[in-house]
C-alpha positions as CSV (number, residue, x, y, z in Angstrom):
1,X,23.4,-22.2,-30.5
2,X,22.7,-19.5,-33.1
3,X,19.0,-19.5,-32.0
4,X,19.9,-18.8,-28.4
5,X,22.5,-16.2,-29.4
6,X,19.8,-14.3,-31.3
7,X,17.4,-14.6,-28.4
8,X,19.7,-13.3,-25.7
9,X,21.7,-10.8,-27.7
10,X,19.7,-7.8,-26.4
11,X,20.5,-8.8,-22.8
12,X,24.3,-8.7,-23.3
13,X,24.5,-5.0,-22.4
14,X,22.1,-2.2,-21.5
15,X,20.3,-0.5,-24.4
16,X,21.0,3.1,-25.2
17,X,17.4,4.1,-24.3
18,X,14.7,2.9,-22.1
19,X,11.2,4.4,-22.2
20,X,9.1,4.1,-19.1
21,X,5.5,3.0,-19.6
22,X,3.3,5.7,-20.9
23,X,0.5,6.0,-18.3
24,X,-1.8,7.7,-20.8
25,X,-1.4,4.6,-22.9
26,X,-2.1,2.0,-20.1
27,X,-4.8,4.1,-18.6
28,X,-7.9,4.4,-20.8
29,X,-11.2,3.0,-21.7
30,X,-12.1,-0.4,-20.3
31,X,-14.2,-3.0,-22.0
32,X,-17.2,-1.8,-20.0
33,X,-16.9,1.5,-21.9
34,X,-15.8,3.5,-18.9
35,X,-12.6,5.5,-18.9
36,X,-10.2,4.4,-16.1
37,X,-7.5,6.9,-15.1
38,X,-5.7,7.7,-11.9
39,X,-8.4,10.2,-11.0
40,X,-11.5,8.2,-11.9
41,X,-10.1,5.1,-10.1
42,X,-9.6,7.0,-6.9
43,X,-13.3,8.1,-7.0
44,X,-14.3,4.5,-6.5
45,X,-14.6,3.9,-2.8
46,X,-13.0,0.5,-2.8
47,X,-9.9,1.7,-4.6
48,X,-9.6,4.7,-2.4
49,X,-10.1,2.6,0.8
50,X,-7.3,0.1,-0.3
51,X,-4.9,2.9,-1.2
52,X,-5.6,4.7,2.1
53,X,-5.2,1.5,4.2
54,X,-1.8,0.6,2.8
55,X,-0.5,4.2,2.6
56,X,-1.4,5.0,6.1
57,X,0.0,1.7,7.3
58,X,3.4,2.5,5.8
59,X,3.3,6.1,7.0
60,X,2.5,5.3,10.6
61,X,5.3,2.8,11.2
62,X,8.4,4.1,13.1
63,X,11.3,4.4,10.7
64,X,14.8,4.4,12.1
65,X,18.4,4.3,11.1
66,X,20.5,1.6,12.8
67,X,24.2,0.8,13.1
68,X,25.7,-2.6,13.5
69,X,27.7,-3.1,16.7
70,X,29.2,-5.9,18.7
71,X,25.9,-6.6,20.4
72,X,23.9,-6.6,17.3
73,X,22.4,-3.2,16.4
74,X,21.7,0.3,17.9
75,X,19.8,3.3,16.8
76,X,21.8,6.3,15.6
77,X,19.6,9.4,16.0
78,X,22.7,11.5,15.3
79,X,22.9,10.3,11.7
80,X,21.7,13.0,9.3
81,X,19.2,10.6,7.7
82,X,17.5,9.8,11.0
83,X,15.8,13.2,11.3
84,X,14.9,13.2,7.6
85,X,13.2,9.8,7.6
86,X,11.8,9.8,11.1
87,X,10.6,13.4,11.4
88,X,10.8,15.8,8.4
89,X,12.2,15.0,5.0
90,X,11.8,18.6,3.9
91,X,10.5,21.9,5.4
92,X,7.2,21.5,3.7
93,X,5.9,18.1,5.0
94,X,6.2,15.7,7.8
95,X,7.6,12.1,7.5
96,X,4.0,10.8,7.7
97,X,2.7,12.9,4.8
98,X,5.9,12.2,2.7
99,X,5.6,8.4,3.1
100,X,1.9,8.4,2.7
101,X,2.1,10.3,-0.6
102,X,4.9,8.2,-1.9
103,X,3.1,5.0,-1.1
104,X,-0.1,6.2,-2.8
105,X,2.0,6.9,-5.9
106,X,3.3,3.3,-5.7
107,X,-0.3,1.9,-5.5
108,X,-1.7,4.0,-8.3
109,X,1.2,4.5,-10.7
110,X,3.5,1.6,-9.7
111,X,6.4,3.9,-9.0
112,X,7.4,6.4,-6.4
113,X,10.0,9.1,-7.0
114,X,11.6,11.8,-4.8
115,X,14.4,14.3,-5.6
116,X,17.5,13.9,-3.3
117,X,19.1,17.2,-2.3
118,X,22.8,16.8,-1.3
119,X,25.5,19.1,-0.1
120,X,29.1,19.2,-1.5
121,X,30.1,16.2,0.5
122,X,27.3,14.0,-0.7
123,X,25.2,14.1,2.5
124,X,21.5,14.1,2.1
125,X,19.9,17.4,3.1
126,X,16.3,16.8,2.0
127,X,13.8,14.8,-0.1
128,X,11.2,16.3,-2.3
129,X,8.3,14.5,-4.0
130,X,8.2,14.0,-7.8
131,X,5.1,13.1,-9.7
132,X,5.3,9.6,-11.3
133,X,3.2,10.6,-14.3
134,X,5.7,13.2,-15.3
135,X,8.8,11.0,-15.0
136,X,10.5,9.1,-17.8
137,X,13.4,6.6,-17.3
138,X,16.1,6.7,-20.0
139,X,19.8,6.1,-20.5
140,X,22.5,8.6,-21.6
141,X,25.2,8.0,-24.1
142,X,27.2,6.1,-21.5
143,X,24.4,3.7,-20.7
144,X,23.8,5.3,-17.3
145,X,20.3,5.5,-15.9
146,X,18.8,9.0,-16.1
147,X,15.4,10.4,-15.0
148,X,13.8,13.0,-17.2
149,X,11.2,15.0,-15.3
150,X,8.7,17.1,-17.2
151,X,8.1,20.2,-15.0
152,X,5.5,22.7,-16.1
153,X,4.3,24.0,-12.7
154,X,5.8,25.2,-9.4
155,X,5.3,22.0,-7.3
156,X,9.0,21.4,-6.6
157,X,10.7,24.5,-5.2
158,X,14.2,23.1,-5.9
159,X,13.7,23.2,-9.7
160,X,13.9,26.7,-11.2
161,X,13.6,25.7,-14.9
162,X,10.6,24.6,-16.8
163,X,10.4,21.8,-19.4
164,X,12.3,18.4,-19.4
165,X,14.9,18.3,-16.5
166,X,17.5,15.5,-16.5
167,X,18.3,14.0,-13.1
168,X,20.9,11.3,-12.5
169,X,20.4,8.2,-10.5
170,X,22.1,9.6,-7.4
171,X,19.7,12.5,-7.4
172,X,16.5,10.4,-7.4
173,X,15.0,8.1,-4.8
174,X,13.1,5.6,-6.9
175,X,11.0,2.8,-5.4
176,X,9.5,0.7,-8.2
177,X,6.6,-1.6,-7.9
178,X,6.1,-4.9,-9.8
179,X,7.5,-4.6,-13.3
180,X,8.8,-6.8,-16.1
181,X,12.3,-5.3,-16.2
182,X,13.1,-4.5,-12.6
183,X,13.6,-0.8,-13.4
184,X,10.1,0.6,-13.7
185,X,6.9,-0.7,-12.2
186,X,3.6,-1.0,-13.9
187,X,0.5,0.7,-12.6
188,X,-1.9,-1.6,-10.7
189,X,-4.8,0.7,-11.8
190,X,-3.8,0.3,-15.5
191,X,-3.4,-3.5,-15.3
192,X,-6.8,-3.9,-13.6
193,X,-8.7,-1.3,-15.5
194,X,-11.3,-3.7,-16.7
195,X,-12.2,-4.8,-13.1
196,X,-12.3,-1.2,-12.0
197,X,-14.2,-0.2,-15.1
198,X,-17.0,-2.6,-14.2
199,X,-17.2,-1.1,-10.7
200,X,-17.3,2.4,-12.1
201,X,-20.1,1.3,-14.5
202,X,-22.1,-0.2,-11.6
203,X,-21.7,2.9,-9.6
204,X,-22.8,5.2,-12.4
205,X,-25.8,2.9,-13.1
206,X,-26.9,3.0,-9.5
207,X,-26.5,6.8,-9.4
208,X,-28.5,7.2,-12.6
209,X,-31.2,4.8,-11.4
210,X,-31.7,6.5,-8.1
211,X,-31.2,9.9,-9.6
212,X,-34.2,9.1,-11.8
213,X,-36.3,8.4,-8.7
214,X,-35.6,4.6,-8.8
215,X,-38.0,4.4,-11.7
216,X,-37.2,2.2,-14.7
217,X,-37.1,3.5,-18.3
218,X,-39.7,2.3,-20.7
219,X,-41.6,2.9,-24.0
220,X,-44.3,5.4,-24.7
221,X,-46.8,3.7,-27.0
222,X,-49.2,5.8,-29.2
223,X,-52.0,4.2,-31.3
224,X,-51.3,6.6,-34.2
225,X,-48.3,8.0,-35.9
226,X,-46.3,10.7,-34.1
227,X,-44.7,13.2,-36.4
228,X,-42.1,14.4,-33.9
229,X,-41.3,11.6,-31.4
230,X,-38.3,13.5,-30.0
231,X,-40.5,16.3,-28.8
232,X,-42.8,13.9,-27.1
233,X,-39.9,12.1,-25.4
234,X,-38.3,15.3,-24.2
235,X,-41.6,16.6,-22.9
236,X,-42.1,13.3,-21.0
237,X,-38.6,13.5,-19.5
238,X,-39.2,17.1,-18.3
239,X,-42.5,16.3,-16.8
240,X,-41.8,12.9,-15.2
241,X,-38.0,12.4,-15.2
242,X,-35.5,13.0,-12.4
243,X,-37.0,14.5,-9.3
244,X,-40.4,14.4,-10.9
245,X,-40.3,10.6,-11.3
246,X,-43.1,10.0,-8.8
247,X,-45.6,12.5,-10.0
248,X,-48.9,11.2,-11.3
249,X,-48.6,10.9,-15.1
250,X,-51.5,12.1,-17.3
251,X,-51.5,10.3,-20.7
252,X,-53.6,11.7,-23.6
253,X,-54.7,10.4,-27.0
254,X,-54.5,6.7,-26.0
255,X,-50.8,6.9,-25.1
256,X,-49.5,4.2,-22.8
257,X,-46.2,3.8,-20.9
258,X,-44.6,0.3,-20.7
259,X,-41.5,-0.3,-18.5
260,X,-38.8,-2.3,-20.2
261,X,-35.8,-2.2,-17.9
262,X,-34.6,-5.4,-16.2
263,X,-35.2,-5.3,-12.4
264,X,-32.1,-4.7,-10.3
265,X,-32.4,-8.1,-8.7
266,X,-32.6,-9.9,-12.1
267,X,-29.5,-8.0,-13.3
268,X,-27.7,-9.0,-10.0
269,X,-26.8,-5.4,-9.5
270,X,-25.9,-5.7,-5.8
271,X,-24.1,-9.0,-6.3
272,X,-22.0,-7.5,-9.1
273,X,-21.0,-4.5,-7.0
274,X,-20.0,-6.7,-4.0
275,X,-17.9,-9.0,-6.2
276,X,-16.1,-6.0,-7.8
277,X,-15.2,-4.7,-4.3
278,X,-13.7,-8.1,-3.5
279,X,-11.8,-8.0,-6.9
280,X,-10.3,-4.6,-6.0
281,X,-9.4,-5.8,-2.5
282,X,-7.8,-8.9,-4.1
283,X,-5.8,-6.6,-6.4
284,X,-4.2,-4.9,-3.4
285,X,-4.2,-7.9,-1.1
286,X,-6.2,-6.0,1.5
287,X,-8.5,-8.0,3.9
288,X,-12.1,-7.1,3.3
289,X,-12.7,-6.2,6.9
290,X,-10.1,-3.4,6.7
291,X,-12.2,-1.7,4.0
292,X,-15.5,-2.1,5.8
293,X,-16.8,-5.4,4.6
294,X,-17.4,-7.5,7.7
295,X,-19.5,-10.3,6.1
296,X,-16.7,-12.9,6.6
297,X,-15.2,-11.4,9.8
298,X,-15.9,-12.8,13.2
299,X,-14.7,-11.9,16.7
300,X,-12.2,-14.8,16.6
301,X,-10.7,-14.3,13.2
302,X,-10.3,-10.5,12.9
303,X,-7.0,-10.5,14.8
304,X,-5.5,-13.3,12.7
305,X,-6.7,-11.6,9.5
306,X,-5.0,-8.4,10.7
307,X,-1.7,-10.3,11.4
308,X,-2.0,-11.9,7.9
309,X,-2.3,-8.4,6.5
310,X,1.0,-7.4,8.2
311,X,2.9,-10.5,7.2
312,X,1.6,-11.1,3.6
313,X,0.4,-7.7,2.5
314,X,2.5,-5.1,4.3
315,X,5.8,-6.9,4.7
316,X,6.6,-7.1,0.9
317,X,6.0,-3.3,0.6
318,X,8.2,-2.7,3.7
319,X,11.1,-4.7,2.3
320,X,10.7,-2.8,-1.0
321,X,10.9,0.5,0.9
322,X,13.8,-0.4,3.1
323,X,16.0,-1.7,0.3
324,X,15.1,1.3,-1.9
325,X,16.0,3.8,0.8
326,X,19.3,2.1,1.6
327,X,20.2,1.8,-2.1
328,X,19.6,5.5,-2.8
329,X,20.4,7.3,0.5
330,X,23.3,5.5,2.1
331,X,26.8,6.2,0.7
332,X,29.1,3.3,-0.4
333,X,31.1,3.7,2.8
334,X,28.0,3.5,4.9
335,X,26.5,0.4,3.3
336,X,27.3,-2.6,5.5
337,X,27.7,-0.4,8.5
338,X,24.2,1.2,8.7
339,X,20.8,0.1,7.7
340,X,17.2,1.5,7.6
341,X,14.4,-0.4,9.1
342,X,10.7,-0.1,9.8
343,X,9.5,-1.2,13.2
344,X,6.4,-3.4,12.9
345,X,6.4,-4.8,16.4
346,X,3.5,-2.7,17.4
347,X,1.3,-4.2,14.6
348,X,2.3,-7.8,15.6
349,X,1.9,-7.6,19.3
350,X,-1.7,-8.8,19.4
351,X,-4.1,-8.2,22.3
352,X,-2.9,-7.2,25.8
353,X,-3.5,-10.6,27.4
354,X,-1.5,-12.4,24.7
355,X,1.4,-10.0,25.0
356,X,1.6,-10.3,28.8
357,X,1.5,-14.1,28.5
358,X,4.3,-14.0,26.0
359,X,6.4,-11.7,28.0
360,X,6.0,-13.9,31.1
361,X,7.2,-16.9,29.2
362,X,10.2,-15.0,27.8
363,X,11.0,-13.6,31.2
364,X,10.8,-16.9,33.1
365,X,12.9,-18.7,30.4
366,X,15.7,-16.0,30.6
367,X,15.7,-14.7,27.0
368,X,14.2,-11.3,27.8
369,X,15.0,-8.9,30.6
370,X,12.6,-6.4,32.3
371,X,14.0,-3.6,30.1
372,X,13.6,-5.7,26.9
373,X,9.9,-6.0,27.7
374,X,9.5,-2.4,28.8
375,X,11.2,-1.2,25.6
376,X,8.7,-3.1,23.5
377,X,5.8,-1.5,25.5
378,X,7.4,2.0,25.2
379,X,8.0,2.3,28.9
380,X,10.9,3.9,30.7
381,X,13.9,1.7,31.4
382,X,14.8,0.4,34.9
383,X,18.3,1.4,36.0
384,X,21.0,-1.4,36.0
385,X,21.5,-1.1,39.7
386,X,17.9,-2.1,40.2
387,X,18.1,-5.2,38.0
388,X,16.5,-3.9,34.8
389,X,18.9,-5.7,32.5
390,X,19.1,-9.0,34.5
391,X,18.3,-12.3,32.7
392,X,16.7,-14.7,35.1
393,X,15.6,-18.3,35.0
394,X,13.4,-20.4,37.3
395,X,15.6,-21.8,40.1
396,X,13.9,-25.3,40.0
397,X,15.3,-26.0,36.5
398,X,18.5,-28.1,36.2
399,X,20.4,-29.9,33.5
400,X,19.3,-33.3,32.5
401,X,22.7,-34.8,33.3
402,X,22.5,-33.5,36.8
403,X,19.1,-34.8,37.5
404,X,20.2,-37.4,40.1
405,X,23.5,-35.8,41.3
406,X,22.2,-34.7,44.7
407,X,20.8,-38.2,45.5
408,X,24.1,-39.9,44.6
409,X,26.0,-37.8,47.1
410,X,24.4,-39.6,50.1
411,X,23.6,-43.2,49.0
412,X,21.3,-45.0,51.4
413,X,22.4,-48.6,52.3
414,X,19.9,-51.3,52.1
415,X,20.6,-52.6,55.6
416,X,20.0,-49.1,57.0
417,X,16.5,-49.1,55.5
418,X,15.6,-52.5,56.8
């Protein structure tokens, strides 16, 4: 027992201090020799495409505040949070821009932060972005979580001071990504810096190769002894390098040029680039056809790949968002009465013919009314007096126990049929 006591002693209570991951430490030089940071990673087209696909997907979804009632749930547009989340979290940005930026922070840094502005009653008045690379998570002397924000610019208009500003948990909306402690997420870019570093190296190699006129490097051979080889090399580069790569070379004094570079096909340059794109898409769990790679996409499977993207790529992020918003923005008295939810029905509807067939089945079997269907198609409702909310079933259906009831009411005697 003493062994286990020693192992779990640190978990008995929160520690006095918790330092969030240092992004300058996790970011850095990959084994390929290329430096991978938040900026250099976004310059890679595959990383940018994946971040953009997921960020725009979260930003475009309708986001509503609901209230539980006797019939299930109902939207509450009059709730103060409804306008902030659905339309405009602060006077400087729309809900789309706000959510898109926060989601990009999650995908790059592994955490998304926003400052919560409240009035004296605790109602939320606004949400303002905070940069994740300037945030540190710590604990005060009472073991309460605090957020230390390093502000040395004018990005946030609600902060008047410069330097390290302490914010308490009820002042910060924090949506963490995957992490080892449940408090702070780790940057996907930092954890996959070797894979991204190879991609950056391939891009730089290709740019350098074509910038040199697609001409390989080589060796200048001279039959004698050259006293200043650097001067000869520099003169050759000025005359026949870069944009001058295809000029006719004139060699003197028996000098000869011998190419030594490995051909691109032997180095599997294109194959390497393609595989690294798949690696980055695998990192973010984004289908390849959504970032422009249609090699494995067909007319029959694109729709199913898109549905898989919603169910297995987008849904975990949506749940993370919904629970983070409710935890930070709803008061203790509102939790259990209200909830915040994204509407993904539009992404799961499929093509027009499939939707109409599904609606017809639901309508004929009595579990959807005309107004239920029209609401999902964003159409105006039919008034009650015109039957918009009626639930109908096919009149030919009957219970199995009543299948022969009508025939038994007038039994036919055998002698009458003879």
